[in-house]
ROKE-770553 format. One record per residue (C-alpha): residue in one letter; residue number from 1; x, y, z. Coordinates in steps of 0.1 Angstrom, whole numbers, plus 5000, padded with zeros to 4 digits. Example, Ala and Ser with C-alpha at 12.3 -4.5 7.8 and 13.67 -1.06 7.14 Angstrom:
2
<atom><rest>A</rest><nr>1</nr><c1>5123</c1><c2>4955</c2><c3>5078</c3></atom>
<atom><rest>S</rest><nr>2</nr><c1>5137</c1><c2>4989</c2><c3>5071</c3></atom>
END
This chain:
264
<atom><rest>M</rest><nr>1</nr><c1>6776</c1><c2>5732</c2><c3>6711</c3></atom>
<atom><rest>S</rest><nr>2</nr><c1>6781</c1><c2>5708</c2><c3>6681</c3></atom>
<atom><rest>D</rest><nr>3</nr><c1>6808</c1><c2>5698</c2><c3>6657</c3></atom>
<atom><rest>R</rest><nr>4</nr><c1>6791</c1><c2>5721</c2><c3>6631</c3></atom>
<atom><rest>V</rest><nr>5</nr><c1>6788</c1><c2>5753</c2><c3>6652</c3></atom>
<atom><rest>T</rest><nr>6</nr><c1>6808</c1><c2>5764</c2><c3>6682</c3></atom>
<atom><rest>I</rest><nr>7</nr><c1>6802</c1><c2>5792</c2><c3>6707</c3></atom>
<atom><rest>T</rest><nr>8</nr><c1>6831</c1><c2>5809</c2><c3>6726</c3></atom>
<atom><rest>Q</rest><nr>9</nr><c1>6829</c1><c2>5839</c2><c3>6749</c3></atom>
<atom><rest>E</rest><nr>10</nr><c1>6852</c1><c2>5869</c2><c3>6752</c3></atom>
<atom><rest>D</rest><nr>11</nr><c1>6840</c1><c2>5890</c2><c3>6781</c3></atom>
<atom><rest>Q</rest><nr>12</nr><c1>6803</c1><c2>5896</c2><c3>6773</c3></atom>
<atom><rest>V</rest><nr>13</nr><c1>6807</c1><c2>5889</c2><c3>6736</c3></atom>
<atom><rest>A</rest><nr>14</nr><c1>6798</c1><c2>5855</c2><c3>6721</c3></atom>
<atom><rest>I</rest><nr>15</nr><c1>6817</c1><c2>5843</c2><c3>6691</c3></atom>
<atom><rest>V</rest><nr>16</nr><c1>6796</c1><c2>5819</c2><c3>6670</c3></atom>
<atom><rest>T</rest><nr>17</nr><c1>6817</c1><c2>5800</c2><c3>6645</c3></atom>
<atom><rest>L</rest><nr>18</nr><c1>6805</c1><c2>5778</c2><c3>6616</c3></atom>
<atom><rest>S</rest><nr>19</nr><c1>6829</c1><c2>5749</c2><c3>6620</c3></atom>
<atom><rest>R</rest><nr>20</nr><c1>6828</c1><c2>5728</c2><c3>6588</c3></atom>
<atom><rest>P</rest><nr>21</nr><c1>6859</c1><c2>5743</c2><c3>6571</c3></atom>
<atom><rest>E</rest><nr>22</nr><c1>6866</c1><c2>5713</c2><c3>6549</c3></atom>
<atom><rest>K</rest><nr>23</nr><c1>6832</c1><c2>5720</c2><c3>6531</c3></atom>
<atom><rest>R</rest><nr>24</nr><c1>6836</c1><c2>5758</c2><c3>6532</c3></atom>
<atom><rest>N</rest><nr>25</nr><c1>6809</c1><c2>5757</c2><c3>6559</c3></atom>
<atom><rest>A</rest><nr>26</nr><c1>6783</c1><c2>5745</c2><c3>6535</c3></atom>
<atom><rest>L</rest><nr>27</nr><c1>6749</c1><c2>5740</c2><c3>6550</c3></atom>
<atom><rest>D</rest><nr>28</nr><c1>6738</c1><c2>5704</c2><c3>6556</c3></atom>
<atom><rest>L</rest><nr>29</nr><c1>6708</c1><c2>5696</c2><c3>6578</c3></atom>
<atom><rest>E</rest><nr>30</nr><c1>6730</c1><c2>5692</c2><c3>6609</c3></atom>
<atom><rest>M</rest><nr>31</nr><c1>6746</c1><c2>5726</c2><c3>6603</c3></atom>
<atom><rest>I</rest><nr>32</nr><c1>6712</c1><c2>5742</c2><c3>6598</c3></atom>
<atom><rest>E</rest><nr>33</nr><c1>6698</c1><c2>5728</c2><c3>6630</c3></atom>
<atom><rest>A</rest><nr>34</nr><c1>6730</c1><c2>5738</c2><c3>6649</c3></atom>
<atom><rest>I</rest><nr>35</nr><c1>6729</c1><c2>5774</c2><c3>6637</c3></atom>
<atom><rest>V</rest><nr>36</nr><c1>6693</c1><c2>5778</c2><c3>6648</c3></atom>
<atom><rest>A</rest><nr>37</nr><c1>6700</c1><c2>5761</c2><c3>6681</c3></atom>
<atom><rest>A</rest><nr>38</nr><c1>6730</c1><c2>5785</c2><c3>6687</c3></atom>
<atom><rest>G</rest><nr>39</nr><c1>6708</c1><c2>5815</c2><c3>6681</c3></atom>
<atom><rest>Q</rest><nr>40</nr><c1>6680</c1><c2>5801</c2><c3>6704</c3></atom>
<atom><rest>E</rest><nr>41</nr><c1>6706</c1><c2>5795</c2><c3>6732</c3></atom>
<atom><rest>L</rest><nr>42</nr><c1>6721</c1><c2>5830</c2><c3>6730</c3></atom>
<atom><rest>A</rest><nr>43</nr><c1>6686</c1><c2>5846</c2><c3>6730</c3></atom>
<atom><rest>K</rest><nr>44</nr><c1>6683</c1><c2>5834</c2><c3>6766</c3></atom>
<atom><rest>R</rest><nr>45</nr><c1>6717</c1><c2>5847</c2><c3>6777</c3></atom>
<atom><rest>K</rest><nr>46</nr><c1>6713</c1><c2>5880</c2><c3>6796</c3></atom>
<atom><rest>D</rest><nr>47</nr><c1>6751</c1><c2>5881</c2><c3>6802</c3></atom>
<atom><rest>I</rest><nr>48</nr><c1>6758</c1><c2>5882</c2><c3>6765</c3></atom>
<atom><rest>R</rest><nr>49</nr><c1>6756</c1><c2>5918</c2><c3>6751</c3></atom>
<atom><rest>A</rest><nr>50</nr><c1>6768</c1><c2>5913</c2><c3>6715</c3></atom>
<atom><rest>V</rest><nr>51</nr><c1>6774</c1><c2>5884</c2><c3>6691</c3></atom>
<atom><rest>V</rest><nr>52</nr><c1>6800</c1><c2>5879</c2><c3>6664</c3></atom>
<atom><rest>L</rest><nr>53</nr><c1>6790</c1><c2>5855</c2><c3>6636</c3></atom>
<atom><rest>T</rest><nr>54</nr><c1>6819</c1><c2>5840</c2><c3>6616</c3></atom>
<atom><rest>G</rest><nr>55</nr><c1>6831</c1><c2>5810</c2><c3>6596</c3></atom>
<atom><rest>D</rest><nr>56</nr><c1>6861</c1><c2>5788</c2><c3>6601</c3></atom>
<atom><rest>G</rest><nr>57</nr><c1>6886</c1><c2>5782</c2><c3>6573</c3></atom>
<atom><rest>E</rest><nr>58</nr><c1>6885</c1><c2>5798</c2><c3>6538</c3></atom>
<atom><rest>A</rest><nr>59</nr><c1>6849</c1><c2>5808</c2><c3>6537</c3></atom>
<atom><rest>F</rest><nr>60</nr><c1>6821</c1><c2>5823</c2><c3>6557</c3></atom>
<atom><rest>C</rest><nr>61</nr><c1>6795</c1><c2>5800</c2><c3>6542</c3></atom>
<atom><rest>A</rest><nr>62</nr><c1>6793</c1><c2>5786</c2><c3>6506</c3></atom>
<atom><rest>G</rest><nr>63</nr><c1>6756</c1><c2>5779</c2><c3>6508</c3></atom>
<atom><rest>L</rest><nr>64</nr><c1>6737</c1><c2>5747</c2><c3>6508</c3></atom>
<atom><rest>D</rest><nr>65</nr><c1>6756</c1><c2>5714</c2><c3>6506</c3></atom>
<atom><rest>L</rest><nr>66</nr><c1>6743</c1><c2>5699</c2><c3>6474</c3></atom>
<atom><rest>A</rest><nr>67</nr><c1>6752</c1><c2>5664</c2><c3>6486</c3></atom>
<atom><rest>A</rest><nr>68</nr><c1>6728</c1><c2>5669</c2><c3>6515</c3></atom>
<atom><rest>M</rest><nr>69</nr><c1>6699</c1><c2>5682</c2><c3>6493</c3></atom>
<atom><rest>P</rest><nr>70</nr><c1>6679</c1><c2>5650</c2><c3>6492</c3></atom>
<atom><rest>L</rest><nr>71</nr><c1>6678</c1><c2>5648</c2><c3>6531</c3></atom>
<atom><rest>I</rest><nr>72</nr><c1>6671</c1><c2>5686</c2><c3>6533</c3></atom>
<atom><rest>A</rest><nr>73</nr><c1>6642</c1><c2>5682</c2><c3>6508</c3></atom>
<atom><rest>Q</rest><nr>74</nr><c1>6628</c1><c2>5653</c2><c3>6527</c3></atom>
<atom><rest>A</rest><nr>75</nr><c1>6630</c1><c2>5673</c2><c3>6560</c3></atom>
<atom><rest>A</rest><nr>76</nr><c1>6615</c1><c2>5703</c2><c3>6544</c3></atom>
<atom><rest>M</rest><nr>77</nr><c1>6585</c1><c2>5684</c2><c3>6530</c3></atom>
<atom><rest>S</rest><nr>78</nr><c1>6577</c1><c2>5666</c2><c3>6563</c3></atom>
<atom><rest>D</rest><nr>79</nr><c1>6553</c1><c2>5680</c2><c3>6589</c3></atom>
<atom><rest>G</rest><nr>80</nr><c1>6533</c1><c2>5702</c2><c3>6566</c3></atom>
<atom><rest>G</rest><nr>81</nr><c1>6560</c1><c2>5712</c2><c3>6541</c3></atom>
<atom><rest>F</rest><nr>82</nr><c1>6578</c1><c2>5745</c2><c3>6537</c3></atom>
<atom><rest>T</rest><nr>83</nr><c1>6548</c1><c2>5766</c2><c3>6547</c3></atom>
<atom><rest>Q</rest><nr>84</nr><c1>6546</c1><c2>5750</c2><c3>6582</c3></atom>
<atom><rest>R</rest><nr>85</nr><c1>6557</c1><c2>5776</c2><c3>6608</c3></atom>
<atom><rest>T</rest><nr>86</nr><c1>6579</c1><c2>5758</c2><c3>6633</c3></atom>
<atom><rest>H</rest><nr>87</nr><c1>6600</c1><c2>5787</c2><c3>6646</c3></atom>
<atom><rest>G</rest><nr>88</nr><c1>6578</c1><c2>5817</c2><c3>6652</c3></atom>
<atom><rest>N</rest><nr>89</nr><c1>6571</c1><c2>5833</c2><c3>6618</c3></atom>
<atom><rest>S</rest><nr>90</nr><c1>6597</c1><c2>5811</c2><c3>6601</c3></atom>
<atom><rest>N</rest><nr>91</nr><c1>6602</c1><c2>5775</c2><c3>6591</c3></atom>
<atom><rest>L</rest><nr>92</nr><c1>6635</c1><c2>5758</c2><c3>6601</c3></atom>
<atom><rest>F</rest><nr>93</nr><c1>6654</c1><c2>5770</c2><c3>6570</c3></atom>
<atom><rest>Q</rest><nr>94</nr><c1>6642</c1><c2>5806</c2><c3>6573</c3></atom>
<atom><rest>A</rest><nr>95</nr><c1>6652</c1><c2>5805</c2><c3>6610</c3></atom>
<atom><rest>V</rest><nr>96</nr><c1>6689</c1><c2>5801</c2><c3>6600</c3></atom>
<atom><rest>A</rest><nr>97</nr><c1>6689</c1><c2>5838</c2><c3>6592</c3></atom>
<atom><rest>M</rest><nr>98</nr><c1>6659</c1><c2>5851</c2><c3>6610</c3></atom>
<atom><rest>V</rest><nr>99</nr><c1>6670</c1><c2>5838</c2><c3>6644</c3></atom>
<atom><rest>W</rest><nr>100</nr><c1>6699</c1><c2>5864</c2><c3>6643</c3></atom>
<atom><rest>A</rest><nr>101</nr><c1>6676</c1><c2>5892</c2><c3>6631</c3></atom>
<atom><rest>E</rest><nr>102</nr><c1>6653</c1><c2>5884</c2><c3>6660</c3></atom>
<atom><rest>L</rest><nr>103</nr><c1>6680</c1><c2>5880</c2><c3>6686</c3></atom>
<atom><rest>P</rest><nr>104</nr><c1>6678</c1><c2>5906</c2><c3>6713</c3></atom>
<atom><rest>Q</rest><nr>105</nr><c1>6715</c1><c2>5913</c2><c3>6712</c3></atom>
<atom><rest>P</rest><nr>106</nr><c1>6732</c1><c2>5930</c2><c3>6682</c3></atom>
<atom><rest>V</rest><nr>107</nr><c1>6749</c1><c2>5906</c2><c3>6658</c3></atom>
<atom><rest>I</rest><nr>108</nr><c1>6780</c1><c2>5914</c2><c3>6637</c3></atom>
<atom><rest>A</rest><nr>109</nr><c1>6789</c1><c2>5891</c2><c3>6609</c3></atom>
<atom><rest>A</rest><nr>110</nr><c1>6826</c1><c2>5888</c2><c3>6599</c3></atom>
<atom><rest>V</rest><nr>111</nr><c1>6825</c1><c2>5876</c2><c3>6563</c3></atom>
<atom><rest>H</rest><nr>112</nr><c1>6853</c1><c2>5863</c2><c3>6542</c3></atom>
<atom><rest>G</rest><nr>113</nr><c1>6859</c1><c2>5840</c2><c3>6512</c3></atom>
<atom><rest>F</rest><nr>114</nr><c1>6825</c1><c2>5831</c2><c3>6500</c3></atom>
<atom><rest>S</rest><nr>115</nr><c1>6790</c1><c2>5841</c2><c3>6511</c3></atom>
<atom><rest>F</rest><nr>116</nr><c1>6767</c1><c2>5822</c2><c3>6487</c3></atom>
<atom><rest>G</rest><nr>117</nr><c1>6730</c1><c2>5813</c2><c3>6488</c3></atom>
<atom><rest>G</rest><nr>118</nr><c1>6719</c1><c2>5803</c2><c3>6523</c3></atom>
<atom><rest>G</rest><nr>119</nr><c1>6752</c1><c2>5817</c2><c3>6536</c3></atom>
<atom><rest>F</rest><nr>120</nr><c1>6744</c1><c2>5851</c2><c3>6520</c3></atom>
<atom><rest>Q</rest><nr>121</nr><c1>6710</c1><c2>5851</c2><c3>6537</c3></atom>
<atom><rest>L</rest><nr>122</nr><c1>6725</c1><c2>5840</c2><c3>6570</c3></atom>
<atom><rest>M</rest><nr>123</nr><c1>6749</c1><c2>5870</c2><c3>6567</c3></atom>
<atom><rest>L</rest><nr>124</nr><c1>6719</c1><c2>5893</c2><c3>6561</c3></atom>
<atom><rest>G</rest><nr>125</nr><c1>6704</c1><c2>5882</c2><c3>6595</c3></atom>
<atom><rest>A</rest><nr>126</nr><c1>6731</c1><c2>5901</c2><c3>6613</c3></atom>
<atom><rest>D</rest><nr>127</nr><c1>6727</c1><c2>5938</c2><c3>6623</c3></atom>
<atom><rest>I</rest><nr>128</nr><c1>6761</c1><c2>5947</c2><c3>6608</c3></atom>
<atom><rest>R</rest><nr>129</nr><c1>6783</c1><c2>5930</c2><c3>6582</c3></atom>
<atom><rest>I</rest><nr>130</nr><c1>6820</c1><c2>5935</c2><c3>6580</c3></atom>
<atom><rest>A</rest><nr>131</nr><c1>6836</c1><c2>5918</c2><c3>6549</c3></atom>
<atom><rest>D</rest><nr>132</nr><c1>6871</c1><c2>5911</c2><c3>6536</c3></atom>
<atom><rest>P</rest><nr>133</nr><c1>6876</c1><c2>5930</c2><c3>6504</c3></atom>
<atom><rest>N</rest><nr>134</nr><c1>6882</c1><c2>5897</c2><c3>6485</c3></atom>
<atom><rest>T</rest><nr>135</nr><c1>6849</c1><c2>5881</c2><c3>6495</c3></atom>
<atom><rest>K</rest><nr>136</nr><c1>6826</c1><c2>5868</c2><c3>6468</c3></atom>
<atom><rest>F</rest><nr>137</nr><c1>6788</c1><c2>5869</c2><c3>6472</c3></atom>
<atom><rest>S</rest><nr>138</nr><c1>6758</c1><c2>5854</c2><c3>6453</c3></atom>
<atom><rest>V</rest><nr>139</nr><c1>6721</c1><c2>5847</c2><c3>6456</c3></atom>
<atom><rest>M</rest><nr>140</nr><c1>6729</c1><c2>5812</c2><c3>6443</c3></atom>
<atom><rest>E</rest><nr>141</nr><c1>6695</c1><c2>5797</c2><c3>6444</c3></atom>
<atom><rest>G</rest><nr>142</nr><c1>6687</c1><c2>5808</c2><c3>6408</c3></atom>
<atom><rest>R</rest><nr>143</nr><c1>6714</c1><c2>5786</c2><c3>6395</c3></atom>
<atom><rest>W</rest><nr>144</nr><c1>6696</c1><c2>5755</c2><c3>6409</c3></atom>
<atom><rest>G</rest><nr>145</nr><c1>6661</c1><c2>5766</c2><c3>6397</c3></atom>
<atom><rest>L</rest><nr>146</nr><c1>6651</c1><c2>5779</c2><c3>6431</c3></atom>
<atom><rest>V</rest><nr>147</nr><c1>6643</c1><c2>5812</c2><c3>6448</c3></atom>
<atom><rest>P</rest><nr>148</nr><c1>6659</c1><c2>5825</c2><c3>6480</c3></atom>
<atom><rest>D</rest><nr>149</nr><c1>6638</c1><c2>5810</c2><c3>6508</c3></atom>
<atom><rest>M</rest><nr>150</nr><c1>6659</c1><c2>5814</c2><c3>6540</c3></atom>
<atom><rest>G</rest><nr>151</nr><c1>6646</c1><c2>5848</c2><c3>6550</c3></atom>
<atom><rest>G</rest><nr>152</nr><c1>6662</c1><c2>5866</c2><c3>6520</c3></atom>
<atom><rest>M</rest><nr>153</nr><c1>6631</c1><c2>5883</c2><c3>6508</c3></atom>
<atom><rest>V</rest><nr>154</nr><c1>6626</c1><c2>5899</c2><c3>6542</c3></atom>
<atom><rest>L</rest><nr>155</nr><c1>6663</c1><c2>5908</c2><c3>6548</c3></atom>
<atom><rest>M</rest><nr>156</nr><c1>6674</c1><c2>5919</c2><c3>6514</c3></atom>
<atom><rest>R</rest><nr>157</nr><c1>6646</c1><c2>5945</c2><c3>6512</c3></atom>
<atom><rest>R</rest><nr>158</nr><c1>6659</c1><c2>5962</c2><c3>6544</c3></atom>
<atom><rest>L</rest><nr>159</nr><c1>6692</c1><c2>5969</c2><c3>6527</c3></atom>
<atom><rest>A</rest><nr>160</nr><c1>6690</c1><c2>5972</c2><c3>6489</c3></atom>
<atom><rest>R</rest><nr>161</nr><c1>6670</c1><c2>5987</c2><c3>6461</c3></atom>
<atom><rest>E</rest><nr>162</nr><c1>6644</c1><c2>5965</c2><c3>6445</c3></atom>
<atom><rest>D</rest><nr>163</nr><c1>6661</c1><c2>5965</c2><c3>6411</c3></atom>
<atom><rest>V</rest><nr>164</nr><c1>6693</c1><c2>5954</c2><c3>6426</c3></atom>
<atom><rest>I</rest><nr>165</nr><c1>6675</c1><c2>5925</c2><c3>6444</c3></atom>
<atom><rest>R</rest><nr>166</nr><c1>6659</c1><c2>5915</c2><c3>6412</c3></atom>
<atom><rest>K</rest><nr>167</nr><c1>6691</c1><c2>5915</c2><c3>6392</c3></atom>
<atom><rest>I</rest><nr>168</nr><c1>6711</c1><c2>5894</c2><c3>6416</c3></atom>
<atom><rest>T</rest><nr>169</nr><c1>6681</c1><c2>5870</c2><c3>6422</c3></atom>
<atom><rest>Y</rest><nr>170</nr><c1>6673</c1><c2>5865</c2><c3>6386</c3></atom>
<atom><rest>T</rest><nr>171</nr><c1>6709</c1><c2>5860</c2><c3>6374</c3></atom>
<atom><rest>A</rest><nr>172</nr><c1>6725</c1><c2>5843</c2><c3>6404</c3></atom>
<atom><rest>Q</rest><nr>173</nr><c1>6756</c1><c2>5862</c2><c3>6394</c3></atom>
<atom><rest>V</rest><nr>174</nr><c1>6786</c1><c2>5863</c2><c3>6417</c3></atom>
<atom><rest>F</rest><nr>175</nr><c1>6795</c1><c2>5898</c2><c3>6428</c3></atom>
<atom><rest>S</rest><nr>176</nr><c1>6823</c1><c2>5915</c2><c3>6446</c3></atom>
<atom><rest>S</rest><nr>177</nr><c1>6827</c1><c2>5931</c2><c3>6481</c3></atom>
<atom><rest>D</rest><nr>178</nr><c1>6828</c1><c2>5965</c2><c3>6464</c3></atom>
<atom><rest>D</rest><nr>179</nr><c1>6794</c1><c2>5958</c2><c3>6448</c3></atom>
<atom><rest>A</rest><nr>180</nr><c1>6781</c1><c2>5944</c2><c3>6481</c3></atom>
<atom><rest>L</rest><nr>181</nr><c1>6792</c1><c2>5976</c2><c3>6499</c3></atom>
<atom><rest>A</rest><nr>182</nr><c1>6777</c1><c2>5999</c2><c3>6472</c3></atom>
<atom><rest>W</rest><nr>183</nr><c1>6744</c1><c2>5980</c2><c3>6471</c3></atom>
<atom><rest>G</rest><nr>184</nr><c1>6740</c1><c2>5980</c2><c3>6509</c3></atom>
<atom><rest>F</rest><nr>185</nr><c1>6745</c1><c2>5944</c2><c3>6518</c3></atom>
<atom><rest>V</rest><nr>186</nr><c1>6778</c1><c2>5950</c2><c3>6535</c3></atom>
<atom><rest>T</rest><nr>187</nr><c1>6784</c1><c2>5977</c2><c3>6562</c3></atom>
<atom><rest>E</rest><nr>188</nr><c1>6821</c1><c2>5981</c2><c3>6557</c3></atom>
<atom><rest>L</rest><nr>189</nr><c1>6852</c1><c2>5964</c2><c3>6544</c3></atom>
<atom><rest>S</rest><nr>190</nr><c1>6882</c1><c2>5953</c2><c3>6564</c3></atom>
<atom><rest>A</rest><nr>191</nr><c1>6913</c1><c2>5932</c2><c3>6556</c3></atom>
<atom><rest>A</rest><nr>192</nr><c1>6908</c1><c2>5916</c2><c3>6591</c3></atom>
<atom><rest>P</rest><nr>193</nr><c1>6870</c1><c2>5913</c2><c3>6594</c3></atom>
<atom><rest>L</rest><nr>194</nr><c1>6869</c1><c2>5891</c2><c3>6624</c3></atom>
<atom><rest>E</rest><nr>195</nr><c1>6892</c1><c2>5913</c2><c3>6644</c3></atom>
<atom><rest>A</rest><nr>196</nr><c1>6871</c1><c2>5944</c2><c3>6633</c3></atom>
<atom><rest>A</rest><nr>197</nr><c1>6839</c1><c2>5926</c2><c3>6643</c3></atom>
<atom><rest>K</rest><nr>198</nr><c1>6852</c1><c2>5916</c2><c3>6677</c3></atom>
<atom><rest>A</rest><nr>199</nr><c1>6864</c1><c2>5952</c2><c3>6684</c3></atom>
<atom><rest>L</rest><nr>200</nr><c1>6830</c1><c2>5966</c2><c3>6674</c3></atom>
<atom><rest>A</rest><nr>201</nr><c1>6812</c1><c2>5940</c2><c3>6695</c3></atom>
<atom><rest>Q</rest><nr>202</nr><c1>6833</c1><c2>5949</c2><c3>6725</c3></atom>
<atom><rest>E</rest><nr>203</nr><c1>6825</c1><c2>5986</c2><c3>6720</c3></atom>
<atom><rest>I</rest><nr>204</nr><c1>6787</c1><c2>5978</c2><c3>6718</c3></atom>
<atom><rest>A</rest><nr>205</nr><c1>6790</c1><c2>5955</c2><c3>6749</c3></atom>
<atom><rest>G</rest><nr>206</nr><c1>6804</c1><c2>5985</c2><c3>6768</c3></atom>
<atom><rest>K</rest><nr>207</nr><c1>6771</c1><c2>6004</c2><c3>6764</c3></atom>
<atom><rest>S</rest><nr>208</nr><c1>6739</c1><c2>6000</c2><c3>6785</c3></atom>
<atom><rest>P</rest><nr>209</nr><c1>6725</c1><c2>5966</c2><c3>6775</c3></atom>
<atom><rest>D</rest><nr>210</nr><c1>6690</c1><c2>5979</c2><c3>6781</c3></atom>
<atom><rest>A</rest><nr>211</nr><c1>6695</c1><c2>6007</c2><c3>6756</c3></atom>
<atom><rest>V</rest><nr>212</nr><c1>6712</c1><c2>5986</c2><c3>6730</c3></atom>
<atom><rest>R</rest><nr>213</nr><c1>6685</c1><c2>5959</c2><c3>6731</c3></atom>
<atom><rest>S</rest><nr>214</nr><c1>6658</c1><c2>5985</c2><c3>6731</c3></atom>
<atom><rest>A</rest><nr>215</nr><c1>6674</c1><c2>6002</c2><c3>6701</c3></atom>
<atom><rest>K</rest><nr>216</nr><c1>6676</c1><c2>5969</c2><c3>6681</c3></atom>
<atom><rest>K</rest><nr>217</nr><c1>6639</c1><c2>5962</c2><c3>6688</c3></atom>
<atom><rest>L</rest><nr>218</nr><c1>6629</c1><c2>5997</c2><c3>6679</c3></atom>
<atom><rest>I</rest><nr>219</nr><c1>6647</c1><c2>5998</c2><c3>6646</c3></atom>
<atom><rest>S</rest><nr>220</nr><c1>6634</c1><c2>5964</c2><c3>6636</c3></atom>
<atom><rest>D</rest><nr>221</nr><c1>6598</c1><c2>5970</c2><c3>6648</c3></atom>
<atom><rest>T</rest><nr>222</nr><c1>6595</c1><c2>6004</c2><c3>6630</c3></atom>
<atom><rest>E</rest><nr>223</nr><c1>6611</c1><c2>5993</c2><c3>6597</c3></atom>
<atom><rest>L</rest><nr>224</nr><c1>6577</c1><c2>5995</c2><c3>6578</c3></atom>
<atom><rest>T</rest><nr>225</nr><c1>6556</c1><c2>6016</c2><c3>6601</c3></atom>
<atom><rest>G</rest><nr>226</nr><c1>6544</c1><c2>6052</c2><c3>6593</c3></atom>
<atom><rest>W</rest><nr>227</nr><c1>6555</c1><c2>6084</c2><c3>6610</c3></atom>
<atom><rest>H</rest><nr>228</nr><c1>6528</c1><c2>6084</c2><c3>6637</c3></atom>
<atom><rest>E</rest><nr>229</nr><c1>6533</c1><c2>6048</c2><c3>6648</c3></atom>
<atom><rest>T</rest><nr>230</nr><c1>6571</c1><c2>6051</c2><c3>6647</c3></atom>
<atom><rest>L</rest><nr>231</nr><c1>6571</c1><c2>6083</c2><c3>6668</c3></atom>
<atom><rest>V</rest><nr>232</nr><c1>6548</c1><c2>6066</c2><c3>6694</c3></atom>
<atom><rest>E</rest><nr>233</nr><c1>6570</c1><c2>6035</c2><c3>6695</c3></atom>
<atom><rest>E</rest><nr>234</nr><c1>6601</c1><c2>6057</c2><c3>6699</c3></atom>
<atom><rest>S</rest><nr>235</nr><c1>6584</c1><c2>6074</c2><c3>6729</c3></atom>
<atom><rest>K</rest><nr>236</nr><c1>6574</c1><c2>6041</c2><c3>6745</c3></atom>
<atom><rest>A</rest><nr>237</nr><c1>6609</c1><c2>6028</c2><c3>6742</c3></atom>
<atom><rest>Q</rest><nr>238</nr><c1>6624</c1><c2>6059</c2><c3>6757</c3></atom>
<atom><rest>E</rest><nr>239</nr><c1>6599</c1><c2>6060</c2><c3>6785</c3></atom>
<atom><rest>A</rest><nr>240</nr><c1>6608</c1><c2>6024</c2><c3>6795</c3></atom>
<atom><rest>L</rest><nr>241</nr><c1>6645</c1><c2>6034</c2><c3>6798</c3></atom>
<atom><rest>V</rest><nr>242</nr><c1>6645</c1><c2>6068</c2><c3>6815</c3></atom>
<atom><rest>G</rest><nr>243</nr><c1>6653</c1><c2>6066</c2><c3>6852</c3></atom>
<atom><rest>Q</rest><nr>244</nr><c1>6661</c1><c2>6029</c2><c3>6852</c3></atom>
<atom><rest>K</rest><nr>245</nr><c1>6692</c1><c2>6016</c2><c3>6869</c3></atom>
<atom><rest>N</rest><nr>246</nr><c1>6714</c1><c2>6013</c2><c3>6838</c3></atom>
<atom><rest>Q</rest><nr>247</nr><c1>6703</c1><c2>6046</c2><c3>6824</c3></atom>
<atom><rest>M</rest><nr>248</nr><c1>6712</c1><c2>6063</c2><c3>6856</c3></atom>
<atom><rest>E</rest><nr>249</nr><c1>6745</c1><c2>6045</c2><c3>6857</c3></atom>
<atom><rest>A</rest><nr>250</nr><c1>6752</c1><c2>6058</c2><c3>6821</c3></atom>
<atom><rest>V</rest><nr>251</nr><c1>6746</c1><c2>6094</c2><c3>6833</c3></atom>
<atom><rest>M</rest><nr>252</nr><c1>6767</c1><c2>6090</c2><c3>6865</c3></atom>
<atom><rest>A</rest><nr>253</nr><c1>6796</c1><c2>6074</c2><c3>6847</c3></atom>
<atom><rest>G</rest><nr>254</nr><c1>6796</c1><c2>6101</c2><c3>6821</c3></atom>
<atom><rest>M</rest><nr>255</nr><c1>6795</c1><c2>6129</c2><c3>6847</c3></atom>
<atom><rest>Q</rest><nr>256</nr><c1>6822</c1><c2>6112</c2><c3>6867</c3></atom>
<atom><rest>K</rest><nr>257</nr><c1>6843</c1><c2>6103</c2><c3>6837</c3></atom>
<atom><rest>R</rest><nr>258</nr><c1>6846</c1><c2>6067</c2><c3>6846</c3></atom>
<atom><rest>P</rest><nr>259</nr><c1>6837</c1><c2>6034</c2><c3>6829</c3></atom>
<atom><rest>A</rest><nr>260</nr><c1>6801</c1><c2>6024</c2><c3>6835</c3></atom>
<atom><rest>K</rest><nr>261</nr><c1>6792</c1><c2>5993</c2><c3>6854</c3></atom>
<atom><rest>Y</rest><nr>262</nr><c1>6760</c1><c2>5980</c2><c3>6840</c3></atom>
<atom><rest>S</rest><nr>263</nr><c1>6739</c1><c2>5951</c2><c3>6853</c3></atom>
<atom><rest>D</rest><nr>264</nr><c1>6724</c1><c2>5925</c2><c3>6829</c3></atom>
END
């Protein structure tokens, strides 16, 4: 869909690839806009049941392109500045990560090489993150006198302890895949993360799309709710699924020991 981001399709799985390998997929303004546009396009696609997010070349994403900082700063300060909400609850830069967290379909990030700064926050927008064991990670903003501002404060808190978040934010230290796994930022490690992500996406795509989308929404919506509200939302979600066409197909396919044929 642009020379910065491409979307390909394998069955009912979309592969979203950051395509600026000569810059380790560093985020300039065009890349930022293309990533958000890709997420917005896929949100409308009923035929897509899962998404894989990856980077071309030697890195997933090395963060902001410093050469593009003046243009990014100019864009950020126009139309009301950083606090102007242009994409739901987010500004353009926050939407880079949040568009994937808010996508109806599950998103699996296949991470390798480097996942720094804005790239780290982009990765956190995925539901599941599979990383190469040699990947390096960093909340890099502290190195440049900044704070993470691309959804990181929402997304990191879902995954890691507060003291860990403070440490990596205050120091901007580079950390390993083993640390990322131990701290909760990475779901699992694989020497072939893209292949592992595609295989998992195909497995998810084989399940009822109604149930999968409902599960993603339920998990996200009840992240900070109390027991009572969570139990009510759980019941509402289940009530909306029971007896519907895809739910009945799941039951019949299971009883007849055949692949299910779901409608989107």
